[in-house]
C-alpha positions, 0 to 999 in steps of 0.5 A: 500500499502506498504511503499516501493512502494509509492516511485514507485506508484509516480514515475509512475504518474510523467510519465503517466504526463509526456508521456500524454505531449508528446503526446498532443505536438505530436499531436501539432507538427505534422498533422498527428495523426500517431506519436501521436497513435505510441507514445501511445502504446510504453508509454502503452508498457512501463507501462508493462515494469514498472509494471514487473520491481515492481512485480520481485522477487529481492532477489529470482530470478536466477542471469541471471532473475536479471540480465534481471530485470537490464536491464529492470530497465536501458531501461526504465530510459534511455527512461524516463531520456531522456523524462523528457530533453525534457519535461522540454525544451519545457515547456520553450520554451512556456514562451514567449508565456505568453507575448503574444509573439511567442514560441522559437521553437527552444527550443523545439528542443533543447530538442528533440536533446538533451534527444536523447544524453542523450539517447545516452550517458547512451548505450555508458555506457551501451554497452562499457564504462562499459568496458573499463578499466582507471589504474590510477596512484597515488602517496603516499607521506610521511615521514610516510613511511618507508625508505625499503618501497620506490617505494611499489606499490599496485594495488587497485581495487574494486566492481567486481559484477562478477554476473552481467557478468554471465558467460562471464570472458573476461572482468575479464581476460583483469582486470586480464591483465592490473594489471599483465602488473603494476607488482604490489608489491601487490594487495588488493581487496576492497569488493563486489565481488558478487552481492547476492550470492557468487556461482556468483563467481563459474566461475571467480575463475581461471582468478582471481587466475592468478592476481600476485603479489611478496607479496600477494593478499590481499581481505575484503567482502564488503556490497553485500558479505554478501548475505544479498540481498538474500532470503534464506530457513534458517540462516544456509543456509546463514552461509554456503554461508558466509562461501563459499565465504571464501573458494572460495576466497583461491582457488584463491589464496586470503589472506581474512582478517575478522578483521584481520592483516598481516606485510609486511616485506620489508628489516628492516622496517615492513608493516602493512596489515589491512581489516576489515570486512564491517563497514556500514552507514545505511541501510548497516549491520556492521560487522567490528572490527578494534580493533579486527584486529588490537588492538593499532591502534593509535601506530607509524607504517604504516597502511594499511587499508583495508575497504570496505564502506568510511563511515568508515574512517568517523566515526572512523578514521578521525580527531580521535586523538586516530588513526593513519591510515596511508592508508585506502583504500576503494570502495564502491561507485562506483560513482554512476557509473556516473562522468562527468568534476570531478562531481559526483552525489556520492556527494550527498550520500557521501563525500568522493565518489571516490580519496585520501583524507587526514585528518587533520592528515595526515591521508589518504584514497583512494576510488577506483570508482570498476571496475563492475556495479551493479543494472543499467548494466552501466557507464556514464564516471566513468570508472573501475578502477585499482588504482596503488598507490606507496609509497614514502618516503619522506626525 
């Protein structure tokens, strides 16, 4: 058995045990055996669904098939997460029986209600919340901000993952309308335009070309923009796809910064926009080179660094005496597409997963939790984000 299949095999075994427990529970709760039989048939169908998911050609299948697989994965997980909740509560309800007391039937009912509630919450995230937009307005205040850039507005978007939308441009059109309504001076995109291949962006070129900002739209590549998640006939085919990604962004009127920088002049002052290719911690490939993009990152100029993965800030910038990167803008985390009451399971993977962070040297980083979805087509909380950062010169 291949090593990567071991966790899936363990998950399947756990889920079979959960289904067996629920079968016995239904048998004890209801006199009519029909309910336990219905559950048994339903469980068998879920095993078949699991097999379809495991055998799906994720890297070589078409984008349409990939979308179908995402929905299959989400359906499977939404059902079993609900079952897990019920089983935990039902097991707890049996604790009094250990001491020869009447079991807590109310806890079993609570488990069933909670399980259905979680199921409903997940599908709310899939059918509704992933199409909502949250505009987060953030003031970036500091003495290091050039006076001429006081009030300068930067709109940030990230992680569109256009392939998940297929050819449906309605969400992206709404996104563009919201951005333009903010009247930003500059717009930045911090990576992951697609899921696997550049062709996924083709239906959205016209809509994204309508983003308007006085000082332009600047972008960088994310880990999904290099073709690393697809199978290719040859290395040359993969390289051609990356070149096409660059060309697509030109057609949209975006300035893609691949380890390079651009000065933005306003009045007597200058702001440096630096863009690096993806820099990430394993298993993500690193292509970025900050030294190539900007040779003297420790100088006194006000700099805005676009870097897809916030791990770059952790690895090379945070609390480094030889650095003076005023503001880093990142994405990548999606807040794991799950955030409730300001908390996300993403904290177990990323120290900096969403919002503004500042180190001991006053180097700031803002992590945008993205607008698209990948893996599962849902956002449970973690509403698609547009960030409007306004620079404020502190006198």
